[in-house]
C-alpha positions as CSV (number, residue, x, y, z in Angstrom):
1,X,91.1,104.0,112.7
2,X,87.5,103.3,112.4
3,X,86.0,100.9,114.7
4,X,82.5,99.4,114.8
5,X,79.9,101.1,116.9
6,X,76.3,100.4,117.9
7,X,74.4,97.1,117.9
8,X,74.1,96.9,114.1
9,X,77.8,97.5,113.8
10,X,78.6,94.9,116.3
11,X,76.4,92.4,114.5
12,X,78.0,93.2,111.2
13,X,81.4,92.8,112.6
14,X,80.5,89.4,114.2
15,X,79.1,88.3,110.9
16,X,82.5,88.8,109.3
17,X,84.1,86.6,111.9
18,X,81.5,83.9,111.5
19,X,82.4,83.2,107.9
20,X,83.4,79.6,107.2
21,X,86.9,80.5,106.0
22,X,87.6,82.4,109.3
23,X,88.9,80.2,112.0
24,X,90.9,80.3,115.3
25,X,89.4,83.6,116.2
26,X,90.6,85.2,119.4
27,X,89.6,88.6,120.5
28,X,91.3,89.9,123.7
29,X,91.5,93.2,125.5
30,X,94.5,94.5,123.5
31,X,94.6,92.4,120.3
32,X,92.5,90.1,118.1
33,X,93.8,87.4,115.7
34,X,92.2,85.0,113.2
35,X,93.1,82.8,110.3
36,X,91.4,83.7,107.1
37,X,92.1,80.9,104.7
38,X,95.9,81.0,104.7
39,X,96.3,84.5,105.9
40,X,96.9,85.4,109.6
41,X,95.0,88.6,110.5
42,X,96.1,90.6,113.5
43,X,94.5,93.7,114.9
44,X,95.6,95.6,118.0
45,X,94.4,98.7,119.7
46,X,96.4,101.6,121.1
47,X,97.8,99.6,124.0
48,X,100.8,97.3,123.8
49,X,99.8,93.7,123.3
50,X,99.1,92.0,126.6
51,X,101.6,89.1,127.1
52,X,98.9,86.4,127.4
53,X,97.3,87.6,124.2
54,X,100.7,87.7,122.5
55,X,101.2,84.1,123.4
56,X,97.9,83.3,121.6
57,X,99.3,85.0,118.5
58,X,102.6,83.1,118.8
59,X,100.7,79.8,119.1
60,X,99.0,80.6,115.7
61,X,102.4,81.4,114.2
62,X,103.8,78.2,115.4
63,X,100.9,76.2,114.1
64,X,100.4,77.8,110.7
65,X,103.8,79.1,109.6
66,X,104.5,76.3,107.2
67,X,101.3,77.0,105.2
68,X,101.0,80.8,105.9
69,X,100.7,82.8,102.7
70,X,100.7,86.2,104.3
71,X,100.0,88.3,107.4
72,X,97.8,91.3,107.6
73,X,98.2,93.6,110.6
74,X,96.0,96.5,111.6
75,X,98.0,98.4,114.3
76,X,96.5,101.3,116.3
77,X,99.2,101.3,118.9
78,X,102.9,100.7,119.4
79,X,102.8,97.0,118.6
80,X,104.8,94.3,120.3
81,X,107.8,95.1,122.4
82,X,111.3,93.8,121.6
83,X,110.8,90.7,123.8
84,X,107.5,89.9,122.2
85,X,108.9,90.3,118.7
86,X,111.7,87.9,119.6
87,X,109.1,85.4,121.0
88,X,107.3,85.4,117.7
89,X,110.5,84.8,115.8
90,X,111.4,82.0,118.2
91,X,108.0,80.3,117.8
92,X,108.4,80.0,114.1
93,X,110.5,77.2,112.7
94,X,114.2,78.1,112.9
95,X,115.2,79.4,109.5
96,X,111.6,79.7,108.3
97,X,110.8,82.4,105.8
98,X,108.5,85.1,107.1
99,X,105.6,85.4,104.8
100,X,104.7,88.8,103.2
101,X,103.3,91.0,105.9
102,X,101.4,94.2,105.5
103,X,101.2,96.4,108.5
104,X,98.6,99.1,108.3
105,X,99.2,101.9,110.7
106,X,99.3,105.6,111.2
107,X,102.1,105.3,113.8
108,X,105.6,106.6,112.7
109,X,107.1,104.5,115.5
110,X,105.5,101.3,114.1
111,X,106.7,102.1,110.6
112,X,110.2,102.6,112.1
113,X,110.0,99.2,113.8
114,X,108.9,97.5,110.5
115,X,111.9,99.1,108.8
116,X,114.3,98.0,111.6
117,X,112.8,94.5,111.4
118,X,113.5,94.3,107.7
119,X,117.2,94.9,108.4
120,X,117.2,91.4,109.9
121,X,114.7,89.6,107.7
122,X,114.3,89.3,103.9
123,X,112.1,92.4,103.6
124,X,108.9,90.5,104.0
125,X,107.2,93.3,106.1
126,X,106.0,96.6,104.8
127,X,104.1,99.3,106.5
128,X,101.3,101.3,104.9
129,X,98.8,104.0,105.9
130,X,95.4,102.3,106.5
131,X,93.9,104.0,103.5
132,X,96.5,102.6,101.1
133,X,94.9,99.2,100.7
134,X,96.0,99.1,97.0
135,X,99.7,99.2,98.0
136,X,99.1,96.5,100.7
137,X,97.4,94.3,98.1
138,X,100.3,94.7,95.7
139,X,102.8,93.7,98.5
140,X,100.7,90.7,99.5
141,X,100.1,89.7,95.8
142,X,96.3,89.8,96.4
143,X,93.4,91.6,94.8
144,X,92.1,94.9,96.2
145,X,88.9,93.1,97.1
146,X,90.7,90.4,99.1
147,X,92.6,93.0,101.0
148,X,89.5,95.1,101.7
149,X,87.9,91.9,103.2
150,X,91.0,91.4,105.4
151,X,90.7,95.0,106.5
152,X,87.0,94.4,107.4
153,X,87.9,91.3,109.4
154,X,90.8,93.1,111.1
155,X,88.4,95.9,112.1
156,X,86.0,93.3,113.5
157,X,88.9,91.9,115.5
158,X,89.9,95.2,117.1
159,X,89.3,95.1,120.9
């Protein structure tokens, strides 16, 4: 996936994270998260999420789940392990509905995990190749422009 390089690229990425509708930004060594209006944006690199960083994500889930409209995930790597996935479920309100979630990844393993996850949830999660933003927009019930902006923010959050 394309990251940001050079000083100009870093400044442009930071500018996306400084927007007034972007809050609770956390950028760690394996994953970055931010709230964009009522959408939780998660981006992680090729490493599994570090546990302390996963806890930060779970804190946001716990805080925002009642008002969360969607999740947008840019996944370069294997994603959370089984224990971490269970932690995220446990941090949400018991019986809460998982909001529509688009996972953009090239990883066949991550796509398989999303499929497996849907066996136990109401099919809220779908995986897409990173270039298929139109399908992700349709799944999230957003415009192409909104999803392109979420992708820009996710790329700025990549460690």
